Kinemage of the C-alpha trace (Angstrom):
@kinemage 1
@onewidth
@group {chain A} dominant
@subgroup {mainchain}
@vectorlist {calphas} color= white
{ca met a 1} P 3.142 -21.021 -9.841
{ca thr a 2} L 1.025 -23.891 -8.567
{ca ser a 3} L 2.829 -23.941 -5.221
{ca gln a 4} L 2.298 -20.199 -4.811
{ca lys a 5} L -1.381 -20.578 -5.677
{ca asn a 6} L -1.761 -23.408 -3.147
{ca phe a 7} L 0.050 -21.306 -0.552
{ca leu a 8} L -2.295 -18.359 -1.115
{ca gln a 9} L -5.332 -20.615 -0.871
{ca thr a 10} L -4.286 -21.533 2.668
{ca lys a 11} L -4.256 -17.836 3.609
{ca ser a 12} L -7.808 -16.980 4.636
{ca thr a 13} L -8.900 -13.360 4.685
{ca lys a 14} L -12.370 -14.090 6.068
{ca asn a 15} L -11.270 -12.700 9.445
{ca leu a 16} L -9.836 -9.499 7.947
{ca val a 17} L -10.360 -6.463 10.144
{ca leu a 18} L -9.429 -2.902 9.231
{ca arg a 19} L -8.853 -0.388 11.987
{ca ala a 20} L -7.012 2.848 12.687
{ca arg a 21} L -3.347 2.649 13.661
{ca gln a 22} L -2.709 2.326 17.362
{ca pro a 23} L 0.554 3.264 19.117
{ca asp a 24} L 1.494 -0.394 19.623
{ca asp a 25} L 1.336 -0.998 15.842
{ca ser a 26} L 4.335 1.159 14.986
{ca glu a 27} L 7.051 -1.500 14.999
{ca ala a 28} L 5.034 -4.058 12.994
{ca leu a 29} L 4.113 -1.420 10.393
{ca ala a 30} L 7.706 -0.246 10.167
{ca arg a 31} L 8.886 -3.836 9.626
{ca ile a 32} L 6.401 -4.377 6.777
{ca tyr a 33} L 7.492 -1.102 5.195
{ca leu a 34} L 11.192 -1.853 5.602
{ca gly a 35} L 10.881 -5.420 4.304
{ca ala a 36} L 9.037 -4.335 1.171
{ca arg a 37} L 11.571 -1.607 0.473
{ca gln a 38} L 14.507 -3.971 0.941
{ca his a 39} L 13.024 -6.618 -1.370
{ca asn a 40} L 11.337 -4.508 -4.028
{ca phe a 41} L 12.780 -0.988 -4.050
{ca ser a 42} L 16.364 -1.394 -5.212
{ca trp a 43} L 16.741 2.372 -5.720
{ca val a 44} L 16.289 3.064 -1.979
{ca lys a 45} L 19.751 3.202 -0.480
{ca his a 46} L 20.103 2.119 3.153
{ca pro a 47} L 16.428 1.898 4.208
{ca lys a 48} L 15.896 1.957 7.971
{ca leu a 49} L 13.161 0.851 10.330
{ca glu a 50} L 12.567 4.436 11.470
{ca asp a 51} L 11.790 5.589 7.899
{ca phe a 52} L 8.137 4.611 8.296
{ca ala a 53} L 7.497 7.052 11.155
{ca arg a 54} L 9.044 9.875 9.140
{ca val a 55} L 7.204 9.253 5.866
{ca ser a 56} L 3.786 8.596 7.433
{ca his a 57} L 3.900 11.546 9.855
{ca gly a 58} L 0.658 13.528 9.725
{ca glu a 59} L -1.159 10.900 7.667
{ca val a 60} L -4.101 8.688 8.574
{ca val a 61} L -2.978 5.067 8.716
{ca glu a 62} L -5.387 2.154 8.444
{ca val a 63} L -4.153 -1.269 9.529
{ca ala a 64} L -5.228 -4.646 8.120
{ca ile a 65} L -5.307 -7.463 10.668
{ca ile a 66} L -6.074 -11.163 10.293
{ca asn a 67} L -6.227 -13.322 13.422
{ca gln a 68} L -4.367 -10.660 15.434
{ca glu a 69} L -1.540 -10.470 12.863
{ca ile a 70} L -0.892 -7.163 11.126
{ca val a 71} L -0.834 -8.061 7.435
{ca gly a 72} L -0.814 -4.655 5.761
{ca phe a 73} L -1.559 -0.965 5.967
{ca ala a 74} L -2.450 2.126 3.981
{ca ser a 75} L -1.299 5.667 4.732
{ca leu a 76} L -3.430 8.520 3.457
{ca ser a 77} L -3.044 12.285 3.298
{ca glu a 78} L -6.685 13.312 3.624
{ca arg a 79} L -6.133 17.009 2.937
{ca asp a 80} L -5.054 16.346 -0.657
{ca ser a 81} L -6.783 12.958 -1.204
{ca phe a 82} L -3.415 11.283 -1.753
{ca leu a 83} L -2.767 7.624 -0.993
{ca his a 84} L 0.869 7.782 0.028
{ca leu a 85} L 1.535 4.175 1.055
{ca leu a 86} L -0.166 0.814 0.621
{ca phe a 87} L 1.901 -2.168 1.714
{ca ile a 88} L 1.083 -5.815 2.332
{ca lys a 89} L 3.182 -8.097 4.521
{ca glu a 90} L 5.334 -10.633 2.674
{ca gly a 91} L 3.370 -13.835 2.213
{ca trp a 92} L -0.018 -12.086 2.157
{ca asn a 93} L 0.169 -10.574 -1.334
{ca gly a 94} L -2.529 -11.711 -3.737
{ca cys a 95} L -5.126 -12.298 -1.031
{ca gly a 96} L -7.216 -9.162 -1.668
{ca ile a 97} L -6.026 -7.189 1.336
{ca asp a 98} L -4.745 -4.402 -0.909
{ca ala a 99} L -8.195 -3.990 -2.501
{ca lys a 100} L -9.826 -3.707 0.937
{ca leu a 101} L -7.332 -1.055 2.025
{ca leu a 102} L -7.858 0.787 -1.249
{ca asp a 103} L -11.634 0.770 -0.683
{ca trp a 104} L -11.041 2.224 2.778
{ca ala a 105} L -8.941 5.052 1.298
{ca arg a 106} L -11.541 5.792 -1.380
{ca asn a 107} L -14.191 6.143 1.313
{ca gln a 108} L -12.076 8.558 3.377
{ca val a 109} L -11.792 11.284 0.746
{ca thr a 110} L -14.282 13.591 -0.932
{ca gln a 111} L -12.267 14.151 -4.107
{ca ala a 112} L -10.842 11.551 -6.470
{ca leu a 113} L -8.052 9.639 -4.779
{ca glu a 114} L -4.583 10.099 -6.283
{ca leu a 115} L -1.364 8.127 -5.860
{ca lys a 116} L 2.025 7.631 -7.454
{ca val a 117} L 3.575 4.405 -8.687
{ca val a 118} L 7.202 3.972 -9.700
{ca thr a 119} L 7.325 3.103 -13.406
{ca ala a 120} L 9.386 -0.024 -12.663
{ca asn a 121} L 6.595 -1.359 -10.422
{ca val a 122} L 4.489 -2.937 -13.167
{ca ala a 123} L 2.534 -5.144 -10.750
{ca ala a 124} L 1.288 -2.099 -8.834
{ca gln a 125} L 0.379 -0.345 -12.083
{ca arg a 126} L -1.705 -3.339 -13.173
{ca phe a 127} L -3.438 -3.494 -9.789
{ca tyr a 128} L -4.451 0.172 -9.795
{ca glu a 129} L -5.540 0.049 -13.429
{ca arg a 130} L -7.735 -2.998 -12.647
{ca glu a 131} L -9.195 -0.961 -9.794
{ca gly a 132} L -10.231 1.852 -12.153
{ca phe a 133} L -7.317 4.255 -11.744
{ca leu a 134} L -6.149 6.275 -14.738
{ca val a 135} L -2.704 7.695 -15.464
{ca val a 136} L -2.894 11.499 -15.252
{ca gly a 137} L 0.810 12.330 -15.174
{ca lys a 138} L 4.316 11.034 -15.643
{ca ser a 139} L 7.407 12.316 -13.830
{ca val a 140} L 10.316 11.453 -16.108
{ca phe a 141} L 12.795 13.632 -14.214
{ca ala a 142} L 11.985 12.176 -10.796
{ca lys a 143} L 14.342 9.561 -9.389
{ca pro a 144} L 12.906 7.022 -9.735
{ca gln a 145} L 10.483 7.902 -12.496
{ca asn a 146} L 6.838 7.543 -11.561
{ca leu a 147} L 3.284 7.752 -12.777
{ca thr a 148} L 0.478 9.673 -11.104
{ca tyr a 149} L -2.832 7.849 -10.996
{ca arg a 150} L -6.294 9.257 -10.249
{ca asp a 151} L -9.334 7.235 -9.306
{ca gly a 152} L -11.553 7.100 -12.380
{ca arg a 153} L -14.564 6.058 -10.285
{ca lys a 154} L -15.130 9.478 -8.657
């Protein structure tokens, strides 16, 4: 754990910039999405690079950049105040980028933000609960099972 902590301390987020997705971002965003799915989402069979374009179609995507490197993104469906995706590039987790993207999403919607978290993803559940989200539903028949969270701050 000490080596991971030291590693994270060398990652500075002081130059973090959030901005809207641009056409040139597509491949980098797709790679972050694919990498996270390959490493953390064992239930996803045969993930592909092109999956990102399909699942984020019609959503507003905000990109997190540090020193010209794309380090994360959030994808939001504004019409139903639903945070569909929030992913951080491998090696940048634990630096607070996710909280900044979450703040962006909260500020984009007029109703309480909602999102789903797979029940096996305990780390994500802890993060959203620390951020004030409350469980408002559980889908036990979904594959994989998931929890619906709603922002308790709105």
